[in-house]
Structures are given as structure tokens and as C-alpha cells.
C-alpha positions in Angstrom: 106.1 -124.2 -51.1 104.9 -121.7 -49.2 104.8 -117.7 -49.2 104.3 -114.6 -47.0 102.4 -112.7 -49.6 98.3 -112.2 -51.1 101.0 -111.1 -54.4 102.3 -113.6 -54.4 99.5 -116.4 -53.6 98.2 -115.1 -56.3 101.5 -115.2 -58.5 100.6 -117.5 -61.8 104.3 -118.8 -61.5 103.8 -118.5 -57.8 100.9 -121.1 -58.1 102.0 -123.4 -61.6 105.2 -123.7 -58.9 103.3 -125.3 -56.6 101.0 -127.6 -58.9 104.5 -128.6 -60.8 105.4 -130.0 -57.0 103.0 -132.0 -55.9 102.7 -133.4 -60.0 106.7 -134.1 -59.4 105.8 -136.0 -55.3 102.3 -138.2 -56.3 104.4 -139.6 -59.7 108.3 -139.9 -57.8 107.0 -140.2 -54.1 110.8 -138.4 -53.1 112.3 -139.0 -49.8 112.6 -136.0 -48.3 112.6 -131.9 -50.1 116.1 -132.5 -50.2 115.2 -135.4 -53.1 112.1 -133.5 -54.6 114.6 -130.3 -55.2 116.6 -131.9 -57.1 113.7 -134.0 -59.0 113.6 -131.9 -62.9 111.7 -129.4 -63.6 111.9 -127.4 -66.5 114.8 -126.9 -68.0 116.5 -127.4 -64.6 115.6 -129.1 -61.2 112.9 -127.8 -58.7 115.7 -125.8 -56.9 116.7 -123.5 -60.5 113.4 -123.5 -61.1 112.6 -122.2 -56.3 115.2 -119.5 -56.9 114.8 -118.2 -60.2 111.4 -117.2 -59.1 112.1 -115.8 -55.3 114.3 -114.0 -57.4 111.7 -112.7 -60.3 108.6 -112.1 -57.0 111.1 -111.6 -54.4 110.2 -114.1 -51.5 
């Protein structure tokens, strides 16, 4: 997980996504990024959550 601006790096939603991804990696040990992206997160998957966040914060 990365970002391009300090605005995003300090955004609470971005920080929550990073924390949640770290917890999912620790708990599930996914084989690759595709496997991580498919894991459930919130009301969807990591990928759907990431996509929604990109739309919200613009990067």
C-alpha cells in the first residue's frame, strides 16, 4: 500500500486501510497481492474497499 501525497498519508481512512491490510496479512498469510485483494474487508473485499477509497481521496 502506498500513496503519493502527505494529504493521503495522514488521511484516517487511508491509515485504517493500511492497518486492516497489515492485520489481514498477519492473520491469513496470503500467497500474493491477488490473494490479499480477494480477502473480505468490511462489506466487501480488500480490492473493493481500496477502489472506493481511491474514488474518495483521488489517489
